C-alpha positions as a printed NumPy array, in Angstrom:
array([[ 73.347, 116.92 ,  95.419],
       [ 75.436, 115.613,  92.528],
       [ 77.275, 117.323,  89.733],
       [ 79.316, 116.239,  86.72 ],
       [ 82.272, 118.118,  85.361],
       [ 85.154, 117.78 ,  82.968],
       [ 88.715, 118.193,  84.158],
       [ 91.916, 118.399,  82.131],
       [ 94.878, 116.104,  82.755],
       [ 98.458, 117.32 ,  82.729],
       [ 98.84 , 116.392,  79.053],
       [ 95.802, 118.429,  78.054],
       [ 93.379, 115.523,  77.648],
       [ 89.925, 115.986,  79.205],
       [ 88.322, 113.453,  81.505],
       [ 85.025, 113.346,  83.363],
       [ 84.343, 113.251,  87.074],
       [ 81.34 , 112.697,  89.301],
       [ 80.971, 115.121,  92.194],
       [ 78.828, 114.537,  95.28 ],
       [ 78.166, 117.501,  97.546],
       [ 77.035, 117.507, 101.164],
       [ 73.752, 119.178, 101.999],
       [ 74.169, 122.922, 102.294],
       [ 77.349, 123.119, 100.205],
       [ 77.122, 125.102,  96.986],
       [ 77.851, 123.209,  93.753],
       [ 81.012, 123.981,  91.767],
       [ 79.238, 126.379,  89.402],
       [ 78.271, 128.543,  92.364],
       [ 74.534, 128.038,  91.963],
       [ 72.873, 127.699,  95.341],
       [ 73.398, 129.209,  98.74 ],
       [ 75.836, 127.33 , 101.002],
       [ 74.806, 126.904, 104.614],
       [ 77.878, 125.085, 105.901],
       [ 81.379, 123.874, 105.133],
       [ 82.267, 120.308, 104.137],
       [ 84.103, 118.092, 106.613],
       [ 86.846, 117.78 , 104.018],
       [ 87.413, 116.778, 100.423],
       [ 87.834, 113.236,  99.141],
       [ 89.168, 111.82 ,  95.89 ],
       [ 87.315, 108.54 ,  95.331],
       [ 88.994, 106.189,  92.841],
       [ 86.91 , 103.532,  91.173],
       [ 87.532,  99.812,  90.771],
       [ 88.839,  98.23 ,  87.611],
       [ 85.29 ,  98.408,  86.219],
       [ 85.43 , 102.187,  85.996],
       [ 83.09 , 104.906,  87.171],
       [ 80.016, 102.679,  87.436],
       [ 76.871, 103.447,  89.491],
       [ 78.247, 101.563,  92.513],
       [ 81.095, 104.071,  92.826],
       [ 78.706, 106.987,  92.4  ],
       [ 76.642, 105.489,  95.226],
       [ 79.721, 105.316,  97.466],
       [ 80.445, 108.971,  96.624],
       [ 76.893, 109.864,  97.642],
       [ 77.348, 108.004, 100.931],
       [ 80.457, 110.006, 101.755],
       [ 78.645, 113.221, 100.831],
       [ 75.845, 112.262, 103.223],
       [ 78.543, 112.156, 105.923],
       [ 79.561, 115.721, 105.098],
       [ 82.413, 115.278, 102.593],
       [ 82.839, 116.96 ,  99.238],
       [ 83.678, 114.047,  96.934],
       [ 85.14 , 113.94 ,  93.45 ],
       [ 85.23 , 110.565,  91.681],
       [ 87.3  , 110.923,  88.489],
       [ 86.849, 108.579,  85.55 ],
       [ 90.407, 107.547,  84.705],
       [ 89.604, 104.415,  82.688],
       [ 87.561, 105.865,  79.834],
       [ 90.857, 107.401,  78.682],
       [ 91.975, 103.839,  77.96 ],
       [ 88.703, 102.709,  76.393],
       [ 86.976, 101.188,  79.442],
       [ 83.958, 103.464,  79.687],
       [ 81.42 , 102.955,  82.494],
       [ 79.166, 101.094,  80.059],
       [ 81.985,  98.761,  79.039],
       [ 82.945,  98.321,  82.683],
       [ 79.42 ,  97.237,  83.586],
       [ 79.452,  94.717,  80.747],
       [ 82.795,  93.299,  81.86 ],
       [ 81.646,  93.143,  85.479],
       [ 78.548,  91.211,  84.387],
       [ 80.771,  88.717,  82.55 ],
       [ 83.057,  88.161,  85.53 ],
       [ 80.084,  87.957,  87.908],
       [ 78.177,  85.456,  85.798],
       [ 77.272,  82.187,  87.547],
       [ 78.131,  80.449,  84.291],
       [ 81.721,  79.262,  84.077],
       [ 81.383,  79.136,  80.296],
       [ 80.434,  82.828,  80.15 ],
       [ 83.368,  83.756,  82.372],
       [ 85.789,  81.659,  80.336],
       [ 84.557,  82.987,  77.003],
       [ 84.849,  86.533,  78.313],
       [ 88.5  ,  86.258,  79.332],
       [ 89.977,  87.41 ,  75.984],
       [ 87.749,  90.491,  76.026],
       [ 88.818,  91.316,  79.576],
       [ 92.497,  90.924,  78.738],
       [ 92.139,  93.182,  75.711],
       [ 90.121,  95.821,  77.607],
       [ 92.546,  96.019,  80.502],
       [ 95.734,  95.886,  78.435],
       [ 95.87 ,  99.699,  78.451],
       [ 96.727,  99.656,  82.155],
       [ 99.931,  97.783,  81.397],
       [101.138, 100.453,  78.978],
       [104.239, 102.213,  80.366],
       [102.738, 105.694,  80.172],
       [ 99.282, 104.886,  81.569],
       [100.198, 105.081,  85.263],
       [101.886, 108.445,  84.736],
       [ 98.786, 109.766,  82.965],
       [ 96.444, 108.383,  85.63 ],
       [ 98.352, 109.891,  88.554],
       [ 98.486, 113.201,  86.713],
       [ 94.731, 113.082,  86.225],
       [ 94.245, 112.328,  89.907],
       [ 96.424, 115.32 ,  90.771],
       [ 94.025, 117.442,  88.692],
       [ 91.199, 116.148,  90.907],
       [ 93.232, 117.196,  93.965],
       [ 93.711, 120.624,  92.337],
       [ 89.935, 120.923,  92.034],
       [ 89.423, 120.083,  95.696],
       [ 92.239, 122.431,  96.696],
       [ 90.362, 125.278,  95.017],
       [ 86.95 , 124.334,  96.411],
       [ 85.596, 126.734,  99.067],
       [ 86.033, 125.702, 102.703],
       [ 88.015, 122.514, 102.035],
       [ 91.086, 124.321, 103.384],
       [ 93.544, 121.635, 102.358],
       [ 91.711, 118.86 , 104.205],
       [ 91.99 , 116.336, 101.372],
       [ 91.947, 112.549, 101.536],
       [ 91.912, 109.741,  99.011],
       [ 90.257, 106.353,  98.972],
       [ 89.608, 103.699,  96.369],
       [ 88.951, 100.043,  95.69 ],
       [ 91.117,  97.391,  93.971],
       [ 92.541,  99.331,  90.997],
       [ 91.489, 102.441,  92.922],
       [ 93.173, 101.162,  96.072],
       [ 96.434, 100.801,  94.181],
       [ 96.108, 104.34 ,  92.847],
       [ 95.212, 105.626,  96.323],
       [ 98.654, 104.446,  97.443],
       [100.204, 105.964,  94.31 ],
       [ 98.538, 109.348,  94.76 ],
       [ 99.588, 109.505,  98.417],
       [103.175, 108.919,  97.282],
       [102.991, 111.475,  94.479],
       [101.044, 114.358,  96.033],
       [101.892, 115.653,  99.5  ],
       [ 98.589, 117.522,  99.66 ],
       [ 96.944, 114.208, 100.552],
       [ 96.418, 114.212, 104.319],
       [ 94.884, 110.733, 104.709],
       [ 94.61 , 107.672, 102.468],
       [ 92.353, 104.619, 102.656],
       [ 93.173, 101.984, 100.007],
       [ 90.802,  99.023,  99.899],
       [ 92.638,  95.871,  98.701],
       [ 95.187,  97.819,  96.692],
       [ 98.769,  97.002,  95.752],
       [101.305,  99.121,  97.616],
       [103.989, 100.946,  95.584],
       [107.65 , 100.071,  95.574],
       [110.049, 100.891,  98.393],
       [111.225, 104.187,  96.891],
       [107.678, 105.46 ,  96.406],
       [106.761, 104.473,  99.965],
       [109.468, 106.798, 101.271],
       [107.556, 109.668,  99.642],
       [104.313, 108.977, 101.528],
       [103.63 , 111.506, 104.263],
       [ 99.936, 110.85 , 104.858],
       [ 98.666, 108.307, 107.385],
       [ 97.251, 105.207, 105.72 ],
       [ 94.445, 102.874, 106.702],
       [ 94.659,  99.849, 104.389],
       [ 91.712,  97.441, 104.2  ],
       [ 92.051,  93.803, 103.119],
       [ 90.183,  90.525, 103.02 ],
       [ 92.207,  87.539, 104.257],
       [ 91.148,  85.473, 101.21 ],
       [ 93.119,  87.66 ,  98.802],
       [ 96.37 ,  85.689,  98.551],
       [ 98.609,  87.975,  96.517],
       [ 97.972,  91.012,  98.709],
       [ 98.039,  89.119, 102.   ],
       [101.283,  87.357, 101.086],
       [102.838,  90.754, 100.345],
       [101.491,  92.446, 103.477],
       [104.398,  91.605, 105.854],
       [106.87 ,  93.249, 103.48 ],
       [104.55 ,  96.227, 103.018],
       [104.345,  96.653, 106.795],
       [108.141,  96.507, 107.047],
       [108.685,  99.038, 104.265],
       [106.105, 101.399, 105.749],
       [107.746, 101.131, 109.176],
       [111.205, 101.747, 107.707],
       [109.879, 104.866, 105.969],
       [108.137, 106.018, 109.176],
       [104.723, 106.005, 107.503],
       [101.755, 105.888, 109.886],
       [100.371, 102.661, 108.424],
       [ 97.47 , 100.621, 109.777],
       [ 96.212,  97.46 , 108.096],
       [ 92.864,  95.857, 108.842],
       [ 92.375,  92.295, 107.583],
       [ 88.913,  90.726, 107.677],
       [ 89.419,  86.991, 108.253],
       [ 86.386,  85.75 , 106.321],
       [ 86.442,  88.26 , 103.471],
       [ 87.925,  88.128,  99.983],
       [ 88.866,  90.74 ,  97.411],
       [ 86.072,  93.242,  96.633],
       [ 84.093,  92.422,  99.784],
       [ 82.902,  96.049, 100.053],
       [ 81.131,  96.049,  96.677],
       [ 77.464,  95.424,  97.457],
       [ 76.718,  94.672,  93.801],
       [ 79.112,  91.724,  93.643],
       [ 79.088,  88.105,  94.754],
       [ 81.906,  88.623,  97.275],
       [ 80.076,  91.291,  99.259],
       [ 80.12 ,  90.757, 103.024],
       [ 77.624,  93.074, 104.667],
       [ 78.966,  92.865, 108.217],
       [ 82.595,  93.378, 107.218],
       [ 81.693,  96.202, 104.827],
       [ 79.729,  97.956, 107.577],
       [ 82.635,  97.617, 110.003],
       [ 85.088,  98.915, 107.403],
       [ 82.812, 101.875, 106.7  ],
       [ 82.763, 102.814, 110.388],
       [ 86.545, 102.572, 110.586],
       [ 87.052, 104.662, 107.468],
       [ 84.711, 107.416, 108.632],
       [ 86.49 , 107.55 , 112.007],
       [ 89.888, 107.67 , 110.255],
       [ 88.914, 110.552, 107.968],
       [ 87.197, 112.391, 110.813],
       [ 90.423, 112.176, 112.807],
       [ 92.855, 113.19 , 110.072],
       [ 90.765, 115.697, 108.083],
       [ 89.355, 117.59 , 111.034]])
């Protein structure tokens, strides 16, 4: 079962979220008779393309495994609505080099909001509102995790550093925060990467060292034949076998830490 709701960020601005509920769990408005408790609550953070159908599908997959999932839309606030995100994804996924080249100025303009100094603060605050919602949901009992992809992987790290209610974090090909923020991470982390993702792989040794120095329970899985965005089954970089293996690892990780 799915549900859509509007949350309010710390500055009073509303933003939308997609909610996927496990079978037998009552929706947020209380309609329905629950027959069981969720295995935990998850904040699912979308890629740079926004809250597109692929992310909703991933939310549904987690719900089928028993998790109550909230996937907040934190890019429409900056003008990248799901419709715009799908258009931009189509440009970047085009087999035509000319289409990709011609689309670069539009991409740079659309994503410029994320470089604004106050955007990250707003986004993390909005994600904390999603954690608030899970905290108040019946039967979650504080068993809250976060996961996300690319942009969402980066913000999975950031939320784990900013909110100690997060009990487990799974960033897919995200950029880790700075050394000071890493010292504020208390949740165990399972970080997923493709080896053909140079910037992140080059930074990984330092990330491992900083995590170890901060005593963070940090595991990194690197798929040797995969690139950035290999989990997205709507994109050209999708690797079915690696995505399936990552999915099994992630489910085992959340089952262990959100039990």
